[in-house]
Steps between C-alpha positions, in 0.01 A plus 500: 500500500547125479802283438534124488824432686541174314520685170671817617757654265846453645691654211590813697832572663399361842656150546266207540461395863596144591189380683685210657741720695430719802498876475808717493727499806384732771677817590776460755383566852586835648782503751390510861480850641755583769376483855374833628645655805307590810457863389448439128170604345266212410468405135233704324165338446399414143315762299120492531361241264194492280256258345575642155676284242551762229726371225538151649442202272269241656409151376186325625456134408167322473295806411274357231169522689330842525361393839825362642766609746764545230283738299411705810868516596607615154238776509619623840867493398421702189307750715814539713701600193668171408549387142320167518533176307257213549528139387281192474498178303232608250451784255217642706775687683501745210139597580594558863804705395286718274248558781773604744722689258795272576708251300394137473710189440415135440723236661485164678676582826557134586734481197852620574572612144176697474577682825836596351331625184250696709779665699670608176176630349394701806846652539516589132153656493482674839841490667644319800241344730516644852170368639390138455166360617492121471125453487488220239373169629167578657227268382252608234207347317729426206765348726327376816674387814545125530283380789587140579620313811870420504430127457323577171726780380707416192862606472416716197227679697740557788770638269247717320390673820858547621614638165204735459512642852866478605729444204358804322601723792850346507562539127369856479687613811824349377463676166492848655685499834842547342397828341328619817816428700719686251279809526472475879119512515217257440172361627373145466158399633396135476140382522467229763166403657367418843469140375838347576684765703211549749251216463386232257198303387470139387568437129726803450841363602678596178373858503569536873854364460569736212375807688697406811799470267434853374546629855823304541630638170399851607689484828815343354513745211440792735812408695703453183402842363490707817844658446406608148203724576247241385207400721308176455164442667189285463129574517271215607136554402220308664162470330488762223199553275605475135339377180651159575344472847275201562180523702670306780782755510256790509312340791832445675572872463166586658613307808809711564504744795457787253194323362591497131770386258779740418536678168789492254551873553545449875774246433651729237518782756719283723716392208559853371595625846772234518613604150539862601795695643291538816556130579879531499541353851282193439649185350459125537146540632162346419199731524173312545193658338207288617257714698634365829401144419835345596499678837165378624530192720141389466177626353222565750144552384 
C-alpha cells in the first residue's frame, strides 16, 4: 500500500500536527523508590525479553533501494511481527512496499512540513510509531555523496550533506519522541557510519561531520529519553556492498580483516536487535559493523 505524505488526506478527526513544535510533553518521572533496608528483598529482575515486535508500529526511512540497508531492515522488522512503514523521496517506495507487504510513503525528510505530514499519515494509517529507524541519508547513485576538499566545497554542498544525513534524523526523531514518551516505550536507531565517528578520508568532510553529528544527537537524545522507556542508539556501518557501491569501495571491503564488504542484511541484523525488547538495557551506544576494520592497527601482508 502506498501513500504520498504530501498529499495525505487530513480530513479525519485526528488534529493536524504542528511540524514546527516538538513532540508532546513527556510523562512525569516516577518518584524515587524508598531506600531498602538491610534485610529487604532485592527488586525483582525484569521479565525475560524477546526479539519479537508483534503489534509494534515501525517506521524505516530511506528504504527505496531493494539492495539497501533500509529495505533489509524493513524486511527483518516485518519478520519480527512489526507493522512496518517505509519512506523515501520518490514513488519507487511503493514498489518496495508492495514487495515487502508493508506501507509506503513519499516525503522529503529534509523539509520540516513534510516530516509533519508524514507523521500524521503514518499514525492515521498504522497507529502510533514505537520503533523509528533513521536510515535516510546514505548516498545512492541518484543522490551521490559530495566528494570535494573543504577548500573547494560550496556552502550549498555542505548544507546538503548535513541536511540529508543529520537534519533528517533530528526532524524524524522530534516528530515521534513525544508519543513514545507518553506510552513509556520506544526504540530509535540512527544510521551513522565509520566515516566521521571512527575515521575519515580526504574529500568527505561534510559527510563525516554529519555522521559524527548523528552520534552526538544519539547520545544526547538517549539521555533525554532514558526516564521514559525510550532507547536511542546508533549503528555505524563500514564498507557495505549495495547497488550504489563503487569499485573502489568494493576493493576497500576486500581489504578488511574479514576479507569482504559487509551486506545490508548484516547491518539490518544489528539494527533490528537494537529495535527489539531484548536491547532494553542498551542506550546511547554506537555499534560498529565493519568486519573489524576499525580495530586493526595496520595491515600486514
